[in-house]
C-alpha angles and dihedrals in degrees: 000000000000120000115196124192108222099192148289129251138180109254101165140003090234141050114303107236098183142357137178136187111227112249091261094048093234097113139031127212120204132185134196128173096293112014143044119211132196116213125197102218095190094053095031096228143112111263102186145322140221122213111219096203127204134288121201091327092296115147122220109243102166136029141173134186122223113251091253091052090237099115141030125214117203133183117213115199123223111251092223098030123258123093123017124209122236115201133184116204121196103223097203096057099021089231122145102235100180136024117173134158124229133173113245121193093201136043091221115081135153117205139208126183124211115230091245090063091227102090134050140173124230113200107205129178092260105030149358115249125197108206136197102229093203092065107010089238121143116249096190141327133226139183120302117289133191092205141352140190138185123229114249093255091050094235097117141037117212117196139175122225114195121214109162114207130196126238123345117002113237117238110280094014127093142178094257139023128226109215123195119189127185113223133209094059100026115231134186112278124258110230130211117188114221135206085222137093092219124192105174140031139185131188121223115238089244089068091225102093139046127200120214129191120200150104116305110233123207119253133187088260093045106028094164097052110131141145138043118319145173113229128186123203135183111250096214098060105004093242116158115245105181145342129210130183116235136192108194144135117271111295121229098171137018137195133180129195148132124305107238113239090358133115114295091241094056121090132194118229125197122194128191121208137204094249093055100262127132123213121200124202136176120214124194110207094182 
């Protein structure tokens, strides 16, 4: 299953908080703490940017794009602690659609934005909260998650629960769990245990596959498994599709989509890094 790195470019001078490939794979949107940028991947140039501005001196410390790349959710921390501010920016008009305050017990939070722009997940060290962005009220909470993402049609929430193990992973037990929950109405999650200490995930626009990045852990079947890998799984049943070794800088954001004008079985991967670079890779799953 060949994985080919297609290049790296400088997108920002600061840590990339979020990025997303547009559903057609022709453009990439990136966000740092004060600006969103649109990149034309075919032409290899910056198309435009949107300045996010300031609000009461609160810095942006987390961000997430909606699956359709139409909106951006940001979390602004409180300078003296207390209540954080969640904002939704419409990327077509540049308007700030939502601004709501919510108490956060931890400075570390990973976000996901539903396609309707009205719901979001906040992955905290001790739980996963689903929030109504109109009021800031919690809709429901789940077990802790390192990352989460909605499918493009908004019907499912995919999240990643980390549970690092030591030594060889016992059969049927892994370092992380992949959790898939049907929404509207909400249902208990379906869990797939992974031989992987995963730290990032991205859902393909087709809603059928999820990409995970993490450290491969040894199992009884694969005792020599080591190192950083990409792994793809089917969302419906959790079955593993493919694994590829990677050697990259630390990843702060991840996106997964189709390769324009490429074979149907080939996907484009975009990775954001702490120093502001973006790495692109193409993965043939044929």
